[in-house]
SETI-786786 format. One record per atom (N, C-alpha, C): atom name; residue number from 1; x, y, z; residue in one letter. Coordinates in pm, whole numbers. Layout:
<recs>
REC/atomo/num/px/py/pz/residuo
REC/CA/NUM/X/Y/Z/a .
...
</recs>
This chain:
<recs>
REC/atomo/num/px/py/pz/residuo
REC/N/1/-2033/-1520/-3985/m .
REC/CA/1/-2033/-1373/-3970/m .
REC/C/1/-2034/-1324/-3834/m .
REC/N/2/-2132/-1379/-3754/n .
REC/CA/2/-2134/-1335/-3608/n .
REC/C/2/-2002/-1363/-3536/n .
REC/N/3/-1933/-1471/-3568/e .
REC/CA/3/-1816/-1497/-3508/e .
REC/C/3/-1694/-1393/-3538/e .
REC/N/4/-1698/-1351/-3667/c .
REC/CA/4/-1603/-1240/-3710/c .
REC/C/4/-1628/-1119/-3636/c .
REC/N/5/-1766/-1082/-3629/v .
REC/CA/5/-1794/-951/-3577/v .
REC/C/5/-1756/-960/-3420/v .
REC/N/6/-1781/-1063/-3355/s .
REC/CA/6/-1739/-1084/-3213/s .
REC/C/6/-1599/-1076/-3194/s .
REC/N/7/-1520/-1133/-3286/a .
REC/CA/7/-1377/-1130/-3278/a .
REC/C/7/-1322/-991/-3294/a .
REC/N/8/-1380/-924/-3379/i .
REC/CA/8/-1343/-767/-3403/i .
REC/C/8/-1377/-693/-3278/i .
REC/N/9/-1489/-712/-3218/a .
REC/CA/9/-1523/-643/-3098/a .
REC/C/9/-1437/-677/-2984/a .
REC/N/10/-1394/-806/-2966/l .
REC/CA/10/-1305/-840/-2868/l .
REC/C/10/-1166/-781/-2887/l .
REC/N/11/-1120/-763/-3007/q .
REC/CA/11/-997/-694/-3029/q .
REC/C/11/-1006/-546/-2989/q .
REC/N/12/-1119/-489/-3025/r .
REC/CA/12/-1141/-338/-2984/r .
REC/C/12/-1147/-322/-2833/r .
REC/N/13/-1202/-422/-2764/v .
REC/CA/13/-1204/-420/-2620/v .
REC/C/13/-1070/-431/-2557/v .
REC/N/14/-982/-525/-2619/t .
REC/CA/14/-850/-539/-2579/t .
REC/C/14/-766/-418/-2594/t .
REC/N/15/-785/-355/-2722/v .
REC/CA/15/-703/-230/-2742/v .
REC/C/15/-732/-120/-2634/v .
REC/N/16/-876/-104/-2616/l .
REC/CA/16/-917/-6/-2523/l .
REC/C/16/-862/-28/-2392/l .
REC/N/17/-856/-165/-2341/s .
REC/CA/17/-822/-185/-2211/s .
REC/C/17/-659/-157/-2196/s .
REC/N/18/-594/-155/-2297/r .
REC/CA/18/-446/-133/-2297/r .
REC/C/18/-421/25/-2280/r .
REC/N/19/-526/107/-2352/v .
REC/CA/19/-487/244/-2343/v .
REC/C/19/-518/312/-2202/v .
REC/N/20/-595/260/-2127/f .
REC/CA/20/-622/318/-2000/f .
REC/C/20/-545/249/-1894/f .
REC/N/21/-493/318/-1781/p .
REC/CA/21/-414/257/-1670/p .
REC/C/21/-504/154/-1601/p .
REC/N/22/-415/52/-1540/s .
REC/CA/22/-481/-52/-1464/s .
REC/C/22/-566/5/-1342/s .
REC/N/23/-511/125/-1280/s .
REC/CA/23/-577/162/-1160/s .
REC/C/23/-721/226/-1187/s .
REC/N/24/-738/270/-1313/c .
REC/CA/24/-875/319/-1350/c .
REC/C/24/-906/248/-1475/c .
REC/N/25/-939/122/-1476/p .
REC/CA/25/-966/48/-1607/p .
REC/C/25/-1088/104/-1677/p .
REC/N/26/-1077/102/-1810/a .
REC/CA/26/-1184/134/-1901/a .
REC/C/26/-1250/15/-1950/a .
REC/N/27/-1379/14/-1948/i .
REC/CA/27/-1450/-114/-2004/i .
REC/C/27/-1561/-64/-2082/i .
REC/N/28/-1542/-101/-2231/p .
REC/CA/28/-1646/-69/-2312/p .
REC/C/28/-1777/-143/-2298/p .
REC/N/29/-1891/-72/-2323/r .
REC/CA/29/-2028/-137/-2310/r .
REC/C/29/-2056/-202/-2441/r .
REC/N/30/-2061/-327/-2455/v .
REC/CA/30/-2078/-390/-2584/v .
REC/C/30/-2212/-464/-2579/v .
REC/N/31/-2295/-457/-2689/s .
REC/CA/31/-2423/-511/-2688/s .
REC/C/31/-2461/-534/-2832/s .
REC/N/32/-2528/-645/-2870/p .
REC/CA/32/-2580/-673/-2998/p .
REC/C/32/-2681/-558/-3051/p .
REC/N/33/-2669/-526/-3184/d .
REC/CA/33/-2756/-429/-3245/d .
REC/C/33/-2895/-486/-3261/d .
REC/N/34/-2995/-428/-3196/r .
REC/CA/34/-3134/-473/-3203/r .
REC/C/34/-3191/-482/-3343/r .
REC/N/35/-3140/-395/-3432/g .
REC/CA/35/-3194/-406/-3575/g .
REC/C/35/-3134/-523/-3649/g .
REC/N/36/-3005/-560/-3616/d .
REC/CA/36/-2941/-661/-3684/d .
REC/C/36/-2862/-743/-3580/d .
REC/N/37/-2911/-852/-3533/p .
REC/CA/37/-2847/-944/-3428/p .
REC/C/37/-2703/-982/-3468/p .
REC/N/38/-2662/-969/-3598/g .
REC/CA/38/-2529/-1006/-3625/g .
REC/C/38/-2422/-907/-3602/g .
REC/N/39/-2481/-774/-3575/r .
REC/CA/39/-2383/-671/-3558/r .
REC/C/39/-2368/-649/-3401/r .
REC/N/40/-2248/-603/-3372/v .
REC/CA/40/-2210/-567/-3235/v .
REC/C/40/-2182/-407/-3214/v .
REC/N/41/-2255/-343/-3117/v .
REC/CA/41/-2241/-206/-3098/v .
REC/C/41/-2162/-170/-2981/v .
REC/N/42/-2060/-88/-2990/i .
REC/CA/42/-1976/-52/-2882/i .
REC/C/42/-2033/85/-2844/i .
REC/N/43/-2106/106/-2743/h .
REC/CA/43/-2172/229/-2707/h .
REC/C/43/-2079/336/-2656/h .
REC/N/44/-1980/294/-2581/g .
REC/CA/44/-1892/403/-2502/g .
REC/C/44/-1811/316/-2408/g .
REC/N/45/-1752/408/-2322/v .
REC/CA/45/-1663/356/-2224/v .
REC/C/45/-1701/412/-2092/v .
REC/N/46/-1702/321/-1985/w .
REC/CA/46/-1724/381/-1850/w .
REC/C/46/-1611/335/-1771/w .
REC/N/47/-1583/408/-1661/y .
REC/CA/47/-1473/394/-1581/y .
REC/C/47/-1493/328/-1448/y .
REC/N/48/-1408/269/-1401/s .
REC/CA/48/-1426/213/-1249/s .
REC/C/48/-1383/320/-1148/s .
REC/N/49/-1490/379/-1091/q .
REC/CA/49/-1461/494/-1007/q .
REC/C/49/-1487/460/-868/q .
REC/N/50/-1372/402/-804/a .
REC/CA/50/-1378/353/-666/a .
REC/C/50/-1294/420/-576/a .
REC/N/51/-1344/482/-473/l .
REC/CA/51/-1271/551/-363/l .
REC/C/51/-1218/436/-267/l .
REC/N/52/-1080/449/-241/e .
REC/CA/52/-1032/354/-149/e .
REC/C/52/-941/429/-50/e .
REC/N/53/-936/379/78/v .
REC/CA/53/-843/427/173/v .
REC/C/53/-771/314/229/v .
REC/N/54/-632/337/260/s .
REC/CA/54/-543/240/292/s .
REC/C/54/-471/284/408/s .
REC/N/55/-432/195/508/v .
REC/CA/55/-340/218/611/v .
REC/C/55/-199/150/600/v .
REC/N/56/-176/105/464/g .
REC/CA/56/-52/54/438/g .
REC/C/56/-52/-101/440/g .
REC/N/57/60/-160/400/k .
REC/CA/57/56/-301/393/k .
REC/C/57/62/-362/535/k .
REC/N/58/127/-296/633/v .
REC/CA/58/122/-346/765/v .
REC/C/58/18/-279/847/v .
REC/N/59/-86/-354/895/h .
REC/CA/59/-209/-294/949/h .
REC/C/59/-194/-283/1106/h .
REC/N/60/-81/-295/1170/f .
REC/CA/60/-74/-274/1315/f .
REC/C/60/66/-223/1338/f .
REC/N/61/81/-182/1471/v .
REC/CA/61/205/-130/1520/v .
REC/C/61/214/-151/1660/v .
REC/N/62/338/-193/1712/e .
REC/CA/62/366/-196/1854/e .
REC/C/62/435/-71/1903/e .
REC/N/63/392/-13/2005/a .
REC/CA/63/436/117/2054/a .
REC/C/63/459/115/2202/a .
REC/N/64/559/170/2256/m .
REC/CA/64/587/191/2397/m .
REC/C/64/501/279/2464/m .
REC/N/65/456/241/2583/n .
REC/CA/65/368/324/2667/n .
REC/C/65/430/462/2679/n .
REC/N/66/366/578/2643/g .
REC/CA/66/420/706/2665/g .
REC/C/66/474/768/2541/g .
REC/N/67/476/681/2437/s .
REC/CA/67/540/732/2311/s .
REC/C/67/431/793/2218/s .
REC/N/68/478/841/2103/t .
REC/CA/68/397/905/1994/t .
REC/C/68/382/816/1878/t .
REC/N/69/264/779/1842/v .
REC/CA/69/236/701/1743/v .
REC/C/69/162/747/1616/v .
REC/N/70/221/708/1503/l .
REC/CA/70/166/745/1375/l .
REC/C/70/50/651/1335/l .
REC/N/71/-70/696/1311/l .
REC/CA/71/-177/631/1262/l .
REC/C/71/-196/660/1112/l .
REC/N/72/-149/573/1018/p .
REC/CA/72/-138/617/879/p .
REC/C/72/-263/598/813/p .
REC/N/73/-292/673/702/c .
REC/CA/73/-399/659/617/c .
REC/C/73/-392/743/491/c .
REC/N/74/-415/673/377/t .
REC/CA/74/-420/763/257/t .
REC/C/74/-549/718/181/t .
REC/N/75/-574/809/85/y .
REC/CA/75/-695/779/-7/y .
REC/C/75/-659/788/-152/y .
REC/N/76/-747/731/-228/s .
REC/CA/76/-720/731/-377/s .
REC/C/76/-859/735/-445/s .
REC/N/77/-863/799/-568/s .
REC/CA/77/-990/796/-637/s .
REC/C/77/-954/820/-788/s .
REC/N/78/-1015/756/-868/c .
REC/CA/78/-987/749/-1016/c .
REC/C/78/-1029/891/-1077/c .
REC/N/79/-1141/947/-1031/i .
REC/CA/79/-1206/1060/-1096/i .
REC/C/79/-1181/1183/-1006/i .
REC/N/80/-1097/1177/-903/g .
REC/CA/80/-1078/1289/-817/g .
REC/C/80/-1180/1311/-705/g .
REC/N/81/-1163/1411/-630/i .
REC/CA/81/-1248/1436/-507/i .
REC/C/81/-1315/1573/-510/i .
REC/N/82/-1418/1573/-436/k .
REC/CA/82/-1500/1709/-417/k .
REC/C/82/-1563/1694/-278/k .
REC/N/83/-1530/1782/-189/n .
REC/CA/83/-1575/1772/-59/n .
REC/C/83/-1570/1645/9/n .
REC/N/84/-1444/1587/-10/l .
REC/CA/84/-1424/1458/54/l .
REC/C/84/-1431/1456/203/l .
REC/N/85/-1514/1384/263/y .
REC/CA/85/-1535/1373/417/y .
REC/C/85/-1439/1262/468/y .
REC/N/86/-1375/1283/568/f .
REC/CA/86/-1290/1175/638/f .
REC/C/86/-1302/1189/785/f .
REC/N/87/-1271/1068/857/s .
REC/CA/87/-1272/1079/995/s .
REC/C/87/-1200/959/1052/s .
REC/N/88/-1158/960/1180/w .
REC/CA/88/-1088/859/1250/w .
REC/C/88/-1175/833/1376/w .
REC/N/89/-1197/697/1388/h .
REC/CA/89/-1261/642/1510/h .
REC/C/89/-1189/553/1582/h .
REC/N/90/-1208/543/1713/y .
REC/CA/90/-1151/436/1793/y .
REC/C/90/-1255/346/1855/y .
REC/N/91/-1231/217/1832/n .
REC/CA/91/-1330/115/1879/n .
REC/C/91/-1324/92/2015/n .
REC/N/92/-1410/158/2096/k .
REC/CA/92/-1390/148/2245/k .
REC/C/92/-1508/53/2293/k .
REC/N/93/-1464/-77/2309/n .
REC/CA/93/-1544/-184/2359/n .
REC/C/93/-1676/-197/2277/n .
REC/N/94/-1667/-177/2139/g .
REC/CA/94/-1778/-183/2052/g .
REC/C/94/-1845/-54/2016/g .
REC/N/95/-1798/51/2088/t .
REC/CA/95/-1856/186/2065/t .
REC/C/95/-1751/274/1994/t .
REC/N/96/-1791/314/1870/m .
REC/CA/96/-1707/394/1788/m .
REC/C/96/-1688/535/1837/m .
REC/N/97/-1575/573/1899/d .
REC/CA/97/-1554/705/1947/d .
REC/C/97/-1472/796/1849/d .
REC/N/98/-1540/891/1802/k .
REC/CA/98/-1471/985/1697/k .
REC/C/98/-1360/1057/1753/k .
REC/N/99/-1235/1048/1684/m .
REC/CA/99/-1125/1130/1727/m .
REC/C/99/-1111/1267/1656/m .
REC/N/100/-1140/1260/1521/c .
REC/CA/100/-1132/1381/1452/c .
REC/C/100/-1200/1353/1313/c .
REC/N/101/-1244/1460/1240/d .
REC/CA/101/-1282/1457/1121/d .
REC/C/101/-1268/1577/1034/d .
REC/N/102/-1289/1576/909/g .
REC/CA/102/-1253/1698/821/g .
REC/C/102/-1311/1685/682/g .
REC/N/103/-1289/1784/617/v .
REC/CA/103/-1351/1790/468/v .
REC/C/103/-1236/1846/388/v .
REC/N/104/-1212/1786/268/i .
REC/CA/104/-1117/1837/175/i .
REC/C/104/-1199/1887/60/i .
REC/N/105/-1199/2019/28/p .
REC/CA/105/-1303/2078/-61/p .
REC/C/105/-1263/2022/-211/p .
REC/N/106/-1131/2016/-241/a .
REC/CA/106/-1096/1968/-376/a .
REC/C/106/-958/1932/-367/a .
REC/N/107/-900/1870/-479/e .
REC/CA/107/-762/1832/-492/e .
REC/C/107/-673/1957/-469/e .
REC/N/108/-567/1934/-387/g .
REC/CA/108/-468/2038/-371/g .
REC/C/108/-512/2155/-265/g .
REC/N/109/-639/2138/-210/i .
REC/CA/109/-677/2235/-104/i .
REC/C/109/-670/2164/21/i .
REC/N/110/-610/2235/124/e .
REC/CA/110/-590/2159/241/e .
REC/C/110/-729/2149/328/e .
REC/N/111/-742/2049/402/p .
REC/CA/111/-866/2012/463/p .
REC/C/111/-904/2100/583/p .
REC/N/112/-1021/2121/615/h .
REC/CA/112/-1063/2189/742/h .
REC/C/112/-1096/2065/844/h .
REC/N/113/-1014/2065/941/v .
REC/CA/113/-1013/1955/1034/v .
REC/C/113/-1057/1999/1175/v .
REC/N/114/-1140/1905/1220/r .
REC/CA/114/-1190/1931/1368/r .
REC/C/114/-1137/1812/1453/r .
REC/N/115/-1062/1857/1553/i .
REC/CA/115/-994/1766/1650/i .
REC/C/115/-1085/1744/1771/i .
REC/N/116/-1115/1614/1805/l .
REC/CA/116/-1210/1587/1910/l .
REC/C/116/-1131/1526/2029/l .
REC/N/117/-1020/1474/2001/w .
REC/CA/117/-927/1413/2113/w .
REC/C/117/-812/1517/2142/w .
REC/N/118/-783/1536/2273/p .
REC/CA/118/-676/1640/2304/p .
REC/C/118/-539/1590/2258/p .
REC/N/119/-520/1463/2245/r .
REC/CA/119/-383/1412/2216/r .
REC/C/119/-366/1374/2062/r .
REC/N/120/-458/1427/1989/v .
REC/CA/120/-446/1392/1841/v .
REC/C/120/-410/1515/1754/v .
REC/N/121/-318/1481/1661/e .
REC/CA/121/-270/1583/1577/e .
REC/C/121/-272/1536/1433/e .
REC/N/122/-335/1623/1340/f .
REC/CA/122/-357/1587/1204/f .
REC/C/122/-221/1624/1131/f .
REC/N/123/-166/1527/1053/i .
REC/CA/123/-45/1564/989/i .
REC/C/123/-52/1533/830/i .
REC/N/124/-177/1513/796/g .
REC/CA/124/-201/1476/648/g .
REC/C/124/-195/1592/556/g .
REC/N/125/-214/1577/427/s .
REC/CA/125/-218/1684/330/s .
REC/C/125/-282/1631/210/s .
REC/N/126/-373/1716/155/s .
REC/CA/126/-443/1674/25/s .
REC/C/126/-345/1662/-91/s .
REC/N/127/-230/1731/-79/k .
REC/CA/127/-145/1726/-192/k .
REC/C/127/-72/1585/-203/k .
REC/N/128/-65/1511/-93/t .
REC/CA/128/-23/1373/-91/t .
REC/C/128/-132/1272/-64/t .
REC/N/129/-252/1311/-82/t .
REC/CA/129/-360/1235/-52/t .
REC/C/129/-354/1161/94/t .
REC/N/130/-304/1232/181/n .
REC/CA/130/-272/1177/311/n .
REC/C/130/-365/1235/419/n .
REC/N/131/-425/1140/498/i .
REC/CA/131/-506/1183/613/i .
REC/C/131/-465/1107/736/i .
REC/N/132/-341/1112/758/s .
REC/CA/132/-286/1050/870/s .
REC/C/132/-292/1131/994/s .
REC/N/133/-280/1078/1116/i .
REC/CA/133/-282/1149/1239/i .
REC/C/133/-175/1091/1332/i .
REC/N/134/-130/1181/1431/l .
REC/CA/134/-47/1142/1530/l .
REC/C/134/-122/1117/1662/l .
REC/N/135/-88/1025/1745/l .
REC/CA/135/-145/1000/1873/l .
REC/C/135/-46/1023/1981/l .
REC/N/136/-47/1132/2051/w .
REC/CA/136/59/1154/2150/w .
REC/C/136/34/1080/2288/w .
REC/N/137/157/1053/2344/n .
REC/CA/137/156/990/2485/n .
REC/C/137/55/884/2499/n .
REC/N/138/76/772/2423/v .
REC/CA/138/-25/663/2424/v .
REC/C/138/-14/586/2562/v .
REC/N/139/-125/532/2603/t .
REC/CA/139/-136/440/2710/t .
REC/C/139/-196/316/2680/t .
REC/N/140/-196/230/2776/f .
REC/CA/140/-254/102/2764/f .
REC/C/140/-394/113/2724/f .
REC/N/141/-467/223/2770/d .
REC/CA/141/-610/232/2742/d .
REC/C/141/-622/264/2588/d .
REC/N/142/-524/311/2526/d .
REC/CA/142/-541/350/2384/d .
REC/C/142/-527/224/2294/d .
REC/N/143/-492/105/2347/e .
REC/CA/143/-474/-21/2257/e .
REC/C/143/-598/-55/2206/e .
REC/N/144/-592/-108/2071/g .
REC/CA/144/-711/-143/2010/g .
REC/C/144/-716/-103/1861/g .
REC/N/145/-836/-103/1806/e .
REC/CA/145/-848/-70/1665/e .
REC/C/145/-892/60/1635/e .
REC/N/146/-834/128/1525/y .
REC/CA/146/-860/268/1480/y .
REC/C/146/-907/259/1329/y .
REC/N/147/-1022/313/1308/t .
REC/CA/147/-1080/312/1173/t .
REC/C/147/-1058/441/1108/t .
REC/N/148/-1005/443/984/c .
REC/CA/148/-1001/546/897/c .
REC/C/148/-1101/546/788/c .
REC/N/149/-1190/649/788/f .
REC/CA/149/-1303/643/702/f .
REC/C/149/-1301/758/607/f .
REC/N/150/-1357/743/480/a .
REC/CA/150/-1363/848/390/a .
REC/C/150/-1492/833/302/a .
REC/N/151/-1550/951/257/r .
REC/CA/151/-1669/944/170/r .
REC/C/151/-1655/1058/64/r .
REC/N/152/-1669/1021/-51/n .
REC/CA/152/-1650/1114/-180/n .
REC/C/152/-1789/1147/-240/n .
REC/N/153/-1847/1258/-218/p .
REC/CA/153/-1971/1298/-294/p .
REC/C/153/-1957/1293/-437/p .
REC/N/154/-1838/1316/-493/k .
REC/CA/154/-1816/1314/-642/k .
REC/C/154/-1841/1180/-689/k .
REC/N/155/-1832/1072/-610/e .
REC/CA/155/-1864/941/-651/e .
REC/C/155/-2003/889/-606/e .
REC/N/156/-2084/973/-601/k .
REC/CA/156/-2223/947/-555/k .
REC/C/156/-2219/887/-392/k .
REC/N/157/-2136/965/-324/n .
REC/CA/157/-2113/938/-179/n .
REC/C/157/-2057/801/-149/n .
REC/N/158/-1976/749/-244/r .
REC/CA/158/-1912/625/-215/r .
REC/C/158/-1818/644/-96/r .
REC/N/159/-1818/545/-7/n .
REC/CA/159/-1729/555/114/n .
REC/C/159/-1647/420/123/n .
REC/N/160/-1547/436/208/h .
REC/CA/160/-1449/323/221/h .
REC/C/160/-1387/340/354/h .
REC/N/161/-1335/237/416/s .
REC/CA/161/-1268/248/540/s .
REC/C/161/-1160/139/560/s .
REC/N/162/-1064/168/644/a .
REC/CA/162/-958/63/674/a .
REC/C/162/-931/67/824/a .
REC/N/163/-888/-46/880/i .
REC/CA/163/-871/-63/1027/i .
REC/C/163/-711/-71/1047/i .
REC/N/164/-664/4/1145/f .
REC/CA/164/-530/0/1199/f .
REC/C/164/-529/-36/1343/f .
REC/N/165/-452/-137/1389/t .
REC/CA/165/-443/-187/1516/t .
REC/C/165/-321/-135/1590/t .
REC/N/166/-345/-74/1711/l .
REC/CA/166/-237/-36/1795/l .
REC/C/166/-216/-137/1911/l .
REC/N/167/-92/-164/1935/i .
REC/CA/167/-58/-254/2048/i .
REC/C/167/42/-177/2131/i .
REC/N/168/-5/-161/2252/v .
REC/CA/168/93/-79/2361/v .
REC/C/168/159/-174/2447/v .
REC/N/169/291/-160/2455/v .
REC/CA/169/374/-249/2544/v .
REC/C/169/469/-170/2631/v .
REC/N/170/509/-234/2740/d .
REC/CA/170/610/-168/2833/d .
REC/C/170/738/-148/2769/d .
REC/N/171/793/-237/2684/e .
REC/CA/171/906/-217/2624/e .
REC/C/171/915/-299/2488/e .
REC/N/172/976/-258/2391/l .
REC/CA/172/976/-320/2264/l .
REC/C/172/1054/-444/2275/l .
REC/N/173/1022/-559/2214/k .
REC/CA/173/1083/-672/2203/k .
REC/C/173/1222/-666/2132/k .
REC/N/174/1318/-718/2187/e .
REC/CA/174/1455/-731/2117/e .
REC/C/174/1448/-832/2014/e .
REC/N/175/1502/-808/1887/v .
REC/CA/175/1491/-908/1794/v .
REC/C/175/1607/-994/1802/v .
REC/N/176/1584/-1130/1813/d .
REC/CA/176/1682/-1235/1830/d .
REC/C/176/1758/-1258/1697/d .
REC/N/177/1897/-1209/1685/n .
REC/CA/177/1963/-1220/1568/n .
REC/C/177/2058/-1344/1571/n .
REC/N/178/2042/-1435/1660/t .
REC/CA/178/2133/-1541/1681/t .
REC/C/178/2146/-1628/1551/t .
REC/N/179/2024/-1667/1499/v .
REC/CA/179/2027/-1759/1384/v .
REC/C/179/2088/-1682/1256/v .
REC/N/180/2062/-1543/1248/t .
REC/CA/180/2124/-1474/1141/t .
REC/C/180/2269/-1457/1157/t .
REC/N/181/2323/-1439/1283/i .
REC/CA/181/2470/-1446/1300/i .
REC/C/181/2531/-1570/1278/i .
REC/N/182/2463/-1679/1309/i .
REC/CA/182/2526/-1811/1274/i .
REC/C/182/2533/-1835/1129/i .
REC/N/183/2429/-1803/1056/i .
REC/CA/183/2430/-1824/917/i .
REC/C/183/2541/-1739/839/i .
REC/N/184/2552/-1613/890/l .
REC/CA/184/2637/-1522/838/l .
REC/C/184/2779/-1576/856/l .
REC/N/185/2803/-1629/983/s .
REC/CA/185/2944/-1688/1013/s .
REC/C/185/2973/-1806/942/s .
REC/N/186/2874/-1893/914/v .
REC/CA/186/2901/-2019/825/v .
REC/C/186/2934/-1971/683/v .
REC/N/187/2859/-1881/636/v .
REC/CA/187/2876/-1833/496/v .
REC/C/187/3007/-1782/485/v .
REC/N/188/3045/-1688/578/g .
REC/CA/188/3184/-1617/579/g .
REC/C/188/3284/-1729/587/g .
REC/N/189/3271/-1831/685/g .
REC/CA/189/3380/-1930/696/g .
REC/C/189/3391/-2006/566/g .
REC/N/190/3285/-2041/489/i .
REC/CA/190/3303/-2108/367/i .
REC/C/190/3378/-2041/261/i .
REC/N/191/3333/-1908/262/i .
REC/CA/191/3396/-1805/155/i .
REC/C/191/3552/-1801/186/i .
REC/N/192/3588/-1776/318/g .
REC/CA/192/3720/-1776/350/g .
REC/C/192/3795/-1901/328/g .
REC/N/193/3733/-2024/344/l .
REC/CA/193/3805/-2143/308/l .
REC/C/193/3822/-2157/162/l .
REC/N/194/3721/-2119/82/i .
REC/CA/194/3744/-2123/-73/i .
REC/C/194/3859/-2030/-106/i .
REC/N/195/3877/-1913/-47/i .
REC/CA/195/3980/-1820/-83/i .
REC/C/195/4120/-1882/-46/i .
REC/N/196/4124/-1956/71/v .
REC/CA/196/4251/-2017/108/v .
REC/C/196/4291/-2116/18/v .
REC/N/197/4192/-2205/-21/i .
REC/CA/197/4214/-2306/-120/i .
REC/C/197/4273/-2260/-246/i .
REC/N/198/4207/-2164/-300/m .
REC/CA/198/4253/-2092/-429/m .
REC/C/198/4376/-2031/-422/m .
REC/N/199/4421/-1972/-305/v .
REC/CA/199/4562/-1921/-284/v .
REC/C/199/4657/-2029/-287/v .
REC/N/200/4637/-2134/-207/l .
REC/CA/200/4718/-2256/-198/l .
REC/C/200/4737/-2314/-331/l .
REC/N/201/4636/-2325/-401/k .
REC/CA/201/4644/-2389/-542/k .
REC/C/201/4733/-2306/-633/k .
REC/N/202/4712/-2166/-632/a .
REC/CA/202/4796/-2086/-717/a .
REC/C/202/4941/-2090/-677/a .
REC/N/203/4966/-2104/-524/l .
REC/CA/203/5105/-2111/-486/l .
REC/C/203/5167/-2245/-529/l .
REC/N/204/5098/-2350/-525/v .
REC/CA/204/5158/-2484/-565/v .
REC/C/204/5186/-2482/-720/v .
REC/N/205/5099/-2432/-796/l .
REC/CA/205/5117/-2421/-949/l .
REC/C/205/5243/-2319/-967/l .
REC/N/206/5250/-2221/-896/f .
REC/CA/206/5378/-2139/-913/f .
REC/C/206/5500/-2197/-878/f .
REC/N/207/5510/-2282/-767/i .
REC/CA/207/5621/-2360/-723/i .
REC/C/207/5655/-2470/-824/i .
REC/N/208/5552/-2541/-879/i .
REC/CA/208/5569/-2644/-984/i .
REC/C/208/5640/-2585/-1108/i .
REC/N/209/5590/-2460/-1153/r .
REC/CA/209/5635/-2402/-1277/r .
REC/C/209/5773/-2363/-1251/r .
REC/N/210/5815/-2310/-1142/k .
REC/CA/210/5950/-2273/-1120/k .
REC/C/210/6039/-2388/-1120/k .
REC/N/211/5995/-2499/-1067/v .
REC/CA/211/6075/-2626/-1064/v .
REC/C/211/6100/-2676/-1202/v .
REC/N/212/6000/-2672/-1277/q .
REC/CA/212/6015/-2710/-1416/q .
REC/C/212/6095/-2620/-1501/q .
REC/N/213/6104/-2495/-1474/e .
REC/CA/213/6189/-2404/-1547/e .
REC/C/213/6337/-2427/-1511/e .
REC/N/214/6367/-2454/-1392/k .
REC/CA/214/6516/-2506/-1352/k .
REC/C/214/6557/-2623/-1421/k .
REC/N/215/6459/-2720/-1435/k .
REC/CA/215/6508/-2845/-1514/k .
REC/C/215/6538/-2807/-1655/k .
</recs>
């Protein structure tokens, strides 16, 4: 009997997990009934409410001295935001130097941003969950790690951060395409040879057919 009840509970858990999206998974709370150990009671459903910030799949960028650099950052939350606080910091020899910060009152409402660095420009928008910034006229002193931080009071002040690394160079490295060119040349040569062979084969068959027709 216990095994049957457990199997039914497992099926209900599976069905519920399919109903809710994977980004905000729903997990039922299952426990045995105190009055009857053979019964399983599903109390309800709680959600994974996790604030996350991301700087993208590539966590670094190489930029030329004197250029303008995008420091990307986006946030996501399963239950939404309220008075979301965010900030950017530069790791200056172990000391976190704040570049800017701001508060997004609610979804769809643009943030109130405070700029603390003269060469920083906020280009994000709450409509796209974007809290990215631009750093103008970068120098070699700007090289290092930049931390994007966010805290969501709606999730009991849960916070999360991500690090983006800036590398400043005199000039960007030229990509060596020699190997790619060689491979493409070889592949092109093979394809061309196959086409020539097919044309010659068709020509030979045509000549043979004409000779047989004359006989």
